[in-house]
N, C-alpha and C positions, 0 to 999 in steps of 0.2 A: 503704827503697823502699815497703814495705807501708804504713808509717805515713803516707807522703806521699799515697798513693792514698786512704787513709781520710780524710785531711784534705780532699782534693779533693772527695770525695763530700759531706762535711759542708758545704763551701762551696757546692756546687752545689745542694743541697736547697732553700735559700731562693729561689734563682733559679727553680727549677721551680714552686714555690708562687706566686711573684709573677706568673707567666705565666697562671695560672688566672683566667678571667673569671667573675665571679658571674653567675648567670642574670639576664636583663634582663626588664623589663616589656614585654609585647607587646600591641599594640592588637588586640583580637579582635572588637570591635563598635563601629560608629560610625553614628549616624543623627540626623536632626532630630527634635526633640520640640517642636512648635509653633515659637516663635521661638528656642528654645534648642537647644543641641547636647548630645547624649548620647553618652558613650563608655564602654567597658568594657575594662579592662586586666587581664592575667593574667601571673603568674610562678609556675611550678611549680603548686602547689595553691592559691595565694592569688590573689585578684582584688580590684579596687576599681572603683567607678563614679565618674563625674564628669559633672555637668551644668554647662554654662557658657553665658554670654551673649557678645555681641560685645565687651563691655567686661570688664575684669578685676575681681576682688573689690576690689582697691585703688581702682579708679576708681568703682565704683557703690555701695560700702558703707563705704569707709574715708575717702578724701580728700573725697569728696562723697557725698551720699545720693540715690540714684535709687529712689524708692519703687516705681515700676512694675517695674523690673528685679528688685529684691529680691523683690517679691511673686510674680512669675512663677516664680522659682526655688523659693520655698517651696511653691508650689502644684503644682509639677511632680510627677506621680505616680512618676517614676523615682527611684531612690535616688541619693545622691551620697556622696562620700568622708566618712570620719569627721570630725566637727567642722564640716563645711561649712554645713549648714542650721542648726546651733546658732549659728554665728557670724553668719549672715544674720538669724536671729531676734533675736540680741543687737543687731544694727544697727538693726532696726526698733523695738525696745524703746527703745534710746537716743534715736532720733529722736522717739518719742512723748513721752519725758520732757523732752527738750531740743530742740524742733523748730528753733529758731534757731541751734543749735550754739554757744551762748554759753559753755558750761562744759566742753566736750570729753567729755561723758558718753558719747556714742555710741562714740567710739574706746576709752574706758576699759572700756566694757561688752564690746566685742569682744575686747580684750586679756585681760580677766578670764575670758571664756569660753574663749579659746584656752588660757589657763593651766590651766583646769579640765580640758580635754580632754587636755592633755599630762600632767597629774598622774594622771589616771585610767589613761592608757596605761602610765605608769611602774609604777603599783601592780599592774596586771594582769601586767606582765612579771615583777615580783618575786614575785608570788604563784604564778604558773603555771609559771615556768621556774626551773631551778637556775641561779643567777647565777654566772657565771665572769668573771674579769677578762680582757677581750678588747680590748686597745688597738688592734687592727687593724680593729675593727668600727665601722661608721657608726652614730651615735646613733639616727637615724631607723629604721634596720633593727632595732636592738636592741629598741626599744619598740613595734615593729609598727604604726606609723602609716603610711598610704600617702604616697608622695612629694608629691602635690598639697597635702596639709596644710601642708607646709613651703614649697613653691614658690609656692603661691597665697595663703597666709595668714600663716604664722608669720614667715618671713623678710621678705616685703614690708612688713609693718606695723612691723618693727623688731626682731624676735627677742626674745631674753631681756631686753635692756635695756628694751624697751617694756612687756613684761609686768611687770617689776619696778616701773616707773614707775606702772603701773595699780594695783599692790598698795599703793603708797605714797600714792595719791591719797585721803587721808583725807576731804577735803572732798566727794568724790563721794557718799558715803553721805548726807551732810547734804542735798545737792541732790536726791538721789533721794527722800528722805523728805519734803522740801517738795513735790515734784511729786506724790508719792503722796497727800499731804493735799489738794492742789488738785484732783487728779483725783477723789478721793472726793466732794468737794463738787460738781464738775462732773457726775459720773455721777449723783448723786442729783438734781440739777436736771433732767437729761434724763429720768430715771426718773419724776419727778413729772409732767413734761409728757407723757410716754408713757402713764402711767396715766390721766391726765385725758382724753387723746385716745381711749384704748381704751374708756373709759366713755362718751364722747360719741357714739360710733358705734352704741351699743346702742339698739334701737328705743324702749325706755321710759325712757331716761336723761333726767333733767332737768338737762342741762348744755349750755352753749353749745358749738357746734362750733368756735369760734374758739380757736386755740392760745394757751396762756397765755404771758404775757410773761416775760422774764428776771427782772424785778424780783419778780413774784409767785412764780415758781419758786424764787428765792433765799430769799424769806421763808419759804416752806413747808419748804425744805431746812433752814433754821436750826432750825425747830421739830422736824423729824424727827430731827436729830442729838441734840437734847435728849431727845426722847421715846424713841427706840430704844435709845440707849446712855448717856444722861445725859452726853453729850459736849459740850465747848465747841465752838461754831461762831461765826464772825463774824456780824454783823448781815446780814440778807438783802440789803440794798443793796450791801454790801461784797462779799458772795459773788458777786453778779452782775457787778459792775463791776471787781473785782480778781481774785479766785480763778478765776472762770470765764474771764475774759478771758485769763489766762495759759495756759490749756490748750485753748482752743476750736479750735486748729488740729488737734488730735489726739484730742479728747474723744470723737469718734464711735467711734474704735477702742477706747478704754478702756470706753465704755458697752457696746459689743457684747461685749467680753471679760467684763464683769460678768454677762452673761446665760448664760454657758457654764460648766457645772460640770465639773471634772476628777475623775479617779478617787479622789483623796484628799479629796474633798468641798469643796475650796476652789474658788472661781471662777477662771477663766482670768485674770482681772484681776490676781491676785497674781503670776502668772508673769512679767508685764511688768516688775515692779519687783524681781524676784529677781535678784541680781547674779551668781549661778551658774546658768546656764541648763541645764535638764534636757532630755534627748532625749525626744521623743514623736512621734506620727504627725503630722508637720507638714502633709502634704497634705490630710488629712481635717479636722483641727481648724481649720486656717487658712482653708480654703474657707468654712466656716460663719462664722468670725470676720469675714472680709473682706466677705462678703455682708451680714451684719447691720450692719457699719460703714457701708456705703453706704446701707442703709435708714435708719439713724440720721441720716446726713448730709443725706439728701434730705427726711426727714420730721420730724425733731426739732430741727433747727437753724433759727433764725429767719432771715428774709430778710436782716436787717441783718448777720448773721454769716456769710452764705454765702461771702463772699470767703475766710474762713478755712477753710471746709470744701471749697473748690473742688478742692484737690489730691487729697483722698480720693475725691471723686466722679468725678474724671477719670482717676486713675492706678490704680485698682483694677479689673482686668479680670474682672468677675464678671457672670454672668447672674442678674438678680434676680427672675426670674419667680415664684419661690416662697420668699419671704424673711420672711414675717410671723413675729414672735416676741413673747413676752410680756416685760414689764418684769422686772427682777431680783426675786427672791423677797421680799426685805425691803421693797421698794416695794409689791408686791402685798399683802403682809400688813398694810400700814399704810393700805389703801385707805379705810377708814371715817374715819380721822383726816385724810387728805388731802381727802376730800370735805367734811368739816366745816370745814376751814380755807379751802377754796376757795369754798364756796357759802353757808355759814351764818354768816359773820362771826366765826368763832372766832379768826381770825388777829388781829383787832383786840383781842378780849378777852384773848388770851394775854398781851399786854404790860401789861395793867392789874393792879393789886394783887390777888392771889389767883387771877388768871385762869389762870396756868400750872398750878397744882395742880388746879383744877377740870377743865381740859381733859384732863390726863393721867390723872386718876382716872376720868373718863368713859370713856376709851378703854382703860383698864387696861393701858397699855403697860408701865409699871413703877411701883413705889412711888416717889412724888416724893422727890427728894433734891437737895441743892445741885448746881448745875452744876459740871462740872470746869473747872479754870482753863485759861488759855491754854497753860500748860506741859504740860497733860495731854491733848494731842491724841493720838488713837489710831486704831484700826481700828473702823469702824462694824460692829456685828454683822450678819451676813447678807450682807456684800459680799465 
């Protein structure tokens, strides 16, 4: 009889445990933040924040790309849950690289970023907690990521299978590198134009106030790539009509990024093309970035290309009352060379026998050496 009672207690114990309800997340704050909604949830000693728009992440960042909605969330001074703004930033970077969504880069960059967030959370759990086999625990609770990471991003975009597909997308790196190369050329073109405009507004400057053409900017860009880094670059006409044409929808954003230095001394330009997005103070950096991008779109893009820059000028909600900024450092340092090429006929002499060596020796940019070949495309120093 005693053994039967003992058995009954053993059988009853699991039933008692199964009736226990884990603590739930409770909404403790909810309010409007401009056009967005801000909420804060708490469970015991833990809490998370979420900023949301009328549309879901899947609708404005994954299936389609709504620049205005994504920008508003990145600029919101309120925090959001872990991985949210990183994935929004990945979405805008993917759009910059592939604005016509021809290669699926935006979705792959979002998936790669979500994978990086998940991996970092797993490593934190293993490092800071004694791992025990708990088959009754929900994975999301174990790794300490808040529920909206899974409900808003991870599961809607396809979960583990989509992340795996992004990791296997070997061609994505090739497309990103090609876009990086085109944007380097496009950014340098705008930098040349910006430097010439900056000089032309000085009281004693002997320069025309007319903005230089794409063709002239392309020719000077060709020489600068040779002079600054001894790098291969296409002919100026090809830069203007092909490389620049491929990026003119978003080059205002990459140009603005090239003028912002990050703590590691790289320009913000490099973060756009980094496949694993790092966390940083999005609201402060992005406010400066977007403001400068609108300035570039309005002042450095020719009238013939304004249709391509229209989306940036209309969809970035920024007050540009104080947005003046200088060209990237590597452009400013080459001012004498740019001036010589634009005003003194050095551009024509550059292509004549011996002209290249004379020009580069004059400006002491670097010891003349053979140009790199087409296969030796690289990163222009200073960008």
